[in-house]
C-alpha positions, 0 to 999 in steps of 0.5 A: 500500500502506498503512503506519503513521506518526506524524502531527502534525495539530495544534501541541502536545505529544508526547501530541497525536501520533496513529498512522495508516495512510496510503499509503506513498510513491512515489520520484520521479526522483532519490529513494529509497524506504527501509523504515525499521528505526529512526529517530533521536529528536532534540531538534529533533523536540520543537520542530517539533511545537510550531511552535517550530523554525526550519522550519514544515511544513505540517499534517499531517506526520510528524516524524523526520529520520534513519532506517536501513533497507533500500532498497525501490525507487529512482526514475529516475536513481538509481545511488547505491544499489539495492533491498536495500542497507542505508542511512542516510537523512536528510530534513527530515520523515517519519522516524517511519514504516514507509517514507520517501522520501529524496533520493538525494544524502541516502542513504549505504550503512552499514557491513555490521556496523552495527546499524540502531539505531546507524546511525539515531543517527549522522547528526544528532548525530555529523554535527553534532559532527564539522562543528562541531568540525572545520570550524567551531571548528577543534579541534586535538589537545592543545587542551581541549574543554568539552562542556556537556549532555554526556550528551545525544545530540549531547553524547556525540558531541562527547565521542567525536569530541573524543577521536578528534581528540586533544583533552582533553575535559571533560564537564559535565552535570547529574548524576553518573549522566550523567557516568558515561556520559561517562567511559565514552565517554572524558571526561578530566574531568567537571563536575556543574553540578547540584552544582558551580560551573561557572566555579570547576571550569573554572578548577580543571581548566584551571589558569585557562587555560580551554577552547579550545573550548566546545560548547554544545547547552544555552544558558540561563545556562550559556552566559555562565557557560562563556564567562566562562572560555574561553581567549584566542582560544577558540571557543564553538560555538552548537549549540542551546538544550536548556534552552528559553532563548536566551542574551543575552550581553554582546558585551564578553565576546568582546572581552575574550578575543579569542574567537569565538561560532560558529553551525553548522546541520548540516541546512542544511550537508547541503542546501547541500553534500551532497558535503561532508556525505557526506565527513563521514559517510564519515569517521564511518564510519571512526571507527566501524569503528576503535572510536573512536565508537559511539553509545550507544543506550540505549533503543528504542521502538516506533512506538506509543510515539513520544510517550513517546520525545519526552516523555523528551527534553523532560524530559531523561531521556534519556542517549545516544541513543534510537530508534524502531523502526517495524517492531517 
């Protein structure tokens, strides 16, 4: 049966993507076929189509790594779900389509009342932030967390999860409009690094102590500026480089503060430890059901506007999370 899918046939920009009818996939042993009702849009999607990501797929391919929908069929040996189940699925590729095949260990049922767009905004951003803050940084209740790029998809998830973990959260973003969203989501203090001096504001808000943990999905010059104000034994989480620039920071800086640079790669963690990743997602569902986290889906795009969705991400027009609705 044919279905519609976004295709990247040549390396390039969002405007180079095309939408075509292709054969629907079939699940093999250990696989699940999911009817996609919503697909999360993430910054790595903008990189992979430009051949700038750490993983280079073969052309042509369909971008998109997180989906929410209904199980249509299961392959041999699959017992974790059945046709008709509402699930989240994560894959390396294939999300911007009406159907996708996902490995069974990367499918998990979603809470009954969770809407598909919210579910599709959950896996990558919130999974990344919980793994980063809990496992990699060891964020403790009462510590101070500074989130750079705090109004973006992963940034806002770090704000919410940091608050749920009992931290004092300082949200930093490039405009007052974006910071308003951060305050709505629980930020204790904010920094507008579009108009304010980042280091001076950090020092003022922490009385010179600095943040214990810095969550950095931005990179560029902000990384070194923030790290120079980090607390003694602080941890800087290297989440990504949305600025387009990978920082080259002097290594005497972590030495002087007894501080750590901590990398994380949620996608690789999911592949290497699917049971651990499922445990994290179940914890996130508990936080969702308790009302402590709730992905702010600020816009949904039909499949025909997938290129526009990625363009909006590239040009930093997005607040919170955005999704694509392949069946709208």
